[in-house]
C-alpha positions, 0 to 999 in steps of 0.5 A, spaced: 413 618 547 417 613 551 421 617 556 427 615 561 424 617 568 424 615 575 419 611 579 419 613 586 418 607 591 420 607 599 417 608 605 415 616 607 421 620 607 426 615 605 424 615 597 428 610 594 428 610 586 427 606 579 430 608 573 425 605 568 423 607 561 416 608 560 410 611 556 408 619 557 402 618 559 403 614 565 402 616 572 409 617 576 409 610 579 404 606 575 406 601 568 413 601 566 416 598 560 422 597 561 428 597 569 434 600 567 438 602 573 435 604 581 439 610 584 438 610 593 440 616 595 439 615 602 446 611 602 452 615 604 455 616 599 448 615 594 449 608 589 446 609 582 447 603 578 445 603 570 444 597 566 449 601 560 447 598 554 441 598 556 440 606 557 444 607 550 439 602 547 432 606 548 435 613 548 438 610 540 430 609 539 428 614 540 426 615 548 427 621 552 429 623 558 427 628 564 431 632 566 432 628 573 435 621 568 438 626 564 442 628 570 442 621 573 445 618 566 451 623 566 453 621 572 453 615 571 458 616 565 452 613 559 450 620 556 455 626 554 
């Protein structure tokens, strides 16, 4: 199953996340199918950028969202 989830990047204690579309069976930082945005919680205020068209297209194709990705996409106004 294809999932929209976060991929962790950045140094120790300085996380930076990419919002990616990946197969559910791949590891957290493994190969991803597509990158649709990023999230930087270390900035003040936190930076969130999402390509809404790509996200909606993947959701229409049947991609499931992780709980965290769903919350971030709601915050960005992509999903209800």
